[in-house]
Every structure is written in structure tokens, then in C-alpha cells.
Residue, then its C-alpha position, 0 to 999 in steps of 0.5 A: m445379550d452376552p457382555v463379550t457380544t456386547t464389546t465386540t459392537i461398540a467397539s465396531m461401531v467406534s471404529t467405524t464412525v471414529p477415524m483414527p489419527g492419520d486416516p487419510a478420511a480423516a484429513a480429507g473431511g478435516l478443515d480445509l485450509n485451501v486459500w480459495s477455499l477459505i474465500q469461498q466460505g467466507a460469501l459475499s463481502t470476501y470479493p469487494l476485499l481481493f479487490c481491494s488487495v489486488l488496488v493495493v498491490a498495484i498501487a504500491l508498485e505503482r509507486a514504487w516504480a515512478l518514485r524510485g531514485v528521486i531523492p539521490q537524483a535531485g542531490r545528482l543533479v545540483g552536484m552537477v548545476a552548481p559549479a557551472l552557475s557559480r561560475g556565472d556560466l548560465a549556458e552550461a548549467q542549462g545544458t547539462l540539465g537537458k541532457t538529464a532524464a525528466t525527472p521532478a527535480r530537473r522540472i524544478y530547477t528548470d523554471i528557476l533558471a528560465v529566466p535567471s534576472r529575476e529577484r531571489a524573493e520571485l525564484e524562491r516562489i517559482a521553486d515553492e510552488r514547483q515542489f509543491e506540484e510534484a509533491q501532489g504528484a508524487g503523491a499520487n493515487l495514496w488517498v487510494l491505499g488510506t481509503i482501503a486502509s480505513a475501509a477493509p475492515f469495517i468490510g470484513l465487519f460486515g462479513t461478520v455480521m452477515g455470518i452471525i446472521r447466517s448462523f441464527h437463520s440456520m438455527a431458525i430453519a433446523g428448528t435446534g442449536g448445535f456447533g454443527i448448525v451454526a459452524g458455517g455462519i461463524s466460519e464465514a464471520l471469522i474468515a472475513t474478520a481476518l481478511g478485512l484485517a489483514v488488507g487492512i493492515v498491509a493497506v496502512v503499512f503501505y499508505n504511511y510507507f510511501q507518505a514517509r517517502v513522499e515527505r523525504i522527496d518533498a525535503a530534498l526539492q527543497i534543499g537542492s531548490a535552496r542550493v541551485i538559488e545560492a549558486l545562481e547567486a554566487g555566479r551574479r555577485r561574481d559577476g557584479v550583477r545585484 
């Protein structure tokens, strides 16, 4: 064959089989980074992880709404009832509490003032019990976040193992190796790992944030209860009651 003809034929083959950068065909046949497409490529393990991600977001929003304003309210209520208690005006303090919204602080202070004639040790015991109950309520469903934070990376690891198994299975069926044979399984493995880590990291962040917030709420309720009891004791001393 003539050298010129040979060169022309090779160039024609290259231009036909190898798309140039920026060619729409190259973009269409390249890696699809669409989120839903990646999830579908991740196969079996991505669906439990999707469910876990929805659960994490739902619990985080619910706890953020439920715990809003709890800490400031505890301090404000003390400031509202402590002056009346210090003057010995128990009725005014109870009336003030009755006009406020139902919050953990209000429930605790109401129980403390329910029978003001009790000894201080008994009042402190009641306050401790109510604080424990409210702290447990504030931390509701956080165990789910902790469980997802621990389990999500392992679910992703399960998807990784399944993807590798798929790769070797494809090689066995094809009877040969090559990147094209194992690419699907490797893609499934990497997507499952990435999604598992992402869900686990988000769950850990939310879990630690809300645990710290519950601890702050517990501390605020303890301080507020102690101040209410101190004010009640001051009112008793003012009235000559020991």
C-alpha cells in the first residue's frame, strides 16, 4: 500500500474512534456524576444508606425544633419567680409559672413549688428527679443518630465487598481481565464506601452537637432549680419559717 494512503487511513480511523476534548459525544459517553445515577451505580447498599440519611435529617430537625429556647427559658423563669419567692409570695410565683409556656424549666419549678413546706433535702431530691426526666426527654432519639453514625460506614463497607465480588464475577464470566471488565464493580464499591462515610460523618456531627446541647440543658436546669430553692428558702427565713 502507498505510504500516503496508509497515513490517511490511520488518521481517518483515529478521528472516528477517539473523540476530541470538548466533543459533545465525549461528554455524553464520559463519567456521569449525576447524584441519582451514582446511587444506582452503588447498587444494593446505597438504599439503606439513603434511608439512614433521611432519618438523620429528620431527627436533627425534630430535635432542633424541640430544644429551641430551652436554655434561655430556664434563666428567664428564675428571674420571674425568684423575687416573689424571696418576698415569701408563693402565690404570685405559682401564678407567674402558670402563665408561661410548658417547658422543662416550668415543669421542674412547678413541681418544686407544689408543696413548699417540704424540707430542703426533699426539694432537692424532687428537683434532681425531674431534671433527670427532662434530660432523658431532651435526648430522645439521639441513640438512633449514634447507631447510624456507627453502622453507616459498615454498610458502605458491605457495598464495597459486594462491588469487588461483582468485579471478580465479571472477570470469571468474561474469562479475561481488563479495566473494562471490572469497572462496574469497582464503581459500585467506591460509591458505596463514599456514601457510607458521608452519612456516618453527618450523623456523628449531629449526635455530638445534640449531646452537648442536652448537657447544657441539664446544667441550666440544675442551676435554675438551685436558685429557685434558694429563693424559696430566703422567703421562708423572711417569714420566720425554718
